[in-house]
N, C-alpha and C positions, 0 to 999 in steps of 0.2 A: 623778190618776192622767196622765192623755193626756199631759200637759206632761212627766213625766218618763218619761216611754216613745221620747216625743221628744226629751229630752236625750239618754241612750240612743242612740237612733237616729244622732245628731247626731254623736258622739263615735265609732259606728260606722262613719258615712262618713269620718269626718275619719282613724280609723286607717286605714281600709280604702284610702284614697290615697295617705296618704305611708308607710306600712308596707313595708318590702320586706325576704321573702318575703308576700303578701296573705292574712296568715292569723294566727291569736288575734285576731282584732279585738273579739270580742265580750269578751275576757277585759280585755283591754286598754280595753276601753271602762269595764269593771267599776272598773278598778282608777284611773281618770281621773274616774269619779264621785263611789268613796270616798274620792278625794284630794280632792277640789274641799269635802266632806261634811264631813274630819276640817279643811281650812281656818276651816269657817263654824266646828265645835263647839271649837277654841284658838280661834279670836277670841272665844267668846263667854266662856270661860274667863280670858281676858286683861283683855277689858273690867269681870269681874267681880273681879277678883283673886282667881280660885278657886285654894286649890292640890290638887290629889290626887295619890293616890300611884301608880309606875306601874303596878299591878296594878287600879286602879281605873281607870287611863284605858286598859286592853288591854280590862277586863270591858266598857265603855262602848263603845269602838271595836268589839267585837267582836259585841255585842249590839244598836246601831243602826246601826251601817252596814254594815259588811262581810258579816254574816249577811244582812241583808234584801235587797244587791245578789246575793248569788250564788243567792238562791234565787229570785229577780228574773226576775233573768236568766242565770243558767246553768242554772238545774234549773226552771223553769217556761217553758215555751212559748208564753203569751200574747202578748210580744212580737211572736211573728210577725206573729200579725193584726195588730197595731197596724202593724207593717214594711210589710205591703202595702198597708194604706192608707195610710201616709206617700209609699209612692213615688208613688200616683195623686194627689197634691200637686200645684197647678201649681208652676212654677220660681216665679214669686213668693211665692209663700206657702210655699214651701219657704225661700227666704232670707231673706225676712221673720223667721220661728222660728228661721233660723239666727243673724239680727243680735241676736235679745233673745236668744237664748241665749249669743251671746258677748258683749253688754255684761254680762250678770249674771254670769259666769265671770271679766270685768278685775272688776268693782265686789266680787266676792267676795276675791278678790287683794287689790286696794287695801286692800278693809277690812280682811282678815288683818296687812297693812306696817301699818295705821294703828294696830290694835289690839296688834303688837307694841311699837310705839313707844313707847304709851302706858304698856304694860305696864313697859316696859325705865327709860322715866322716873322710873316708881313705886318703882324697886329701888332 
């Protein structure tokens, strides 16, 4: 769970740095994590050649992706305790974790592209 909070922290810092004005970074981070989780879910669907109706996709996305993220990061304040801990990390340690997260996100995106290509080749 700590890694998940660090993922949120990473995106929070990213959006806080690049956003102008510096507001709603928490909401943007939740959206970014949700987007990554949706890419993972769609990759799974493409690899398994599973076809779901729109309502099933919406229900699954709400139950397993959107609602948990909103609860963990918008309504629950536990992440603030972790932020204090993450702020105390050394620059070297933060950089190491940021690089791990960066490569994981790149892998998710590449995996999604490959799965989409695989799915389209079947059609």
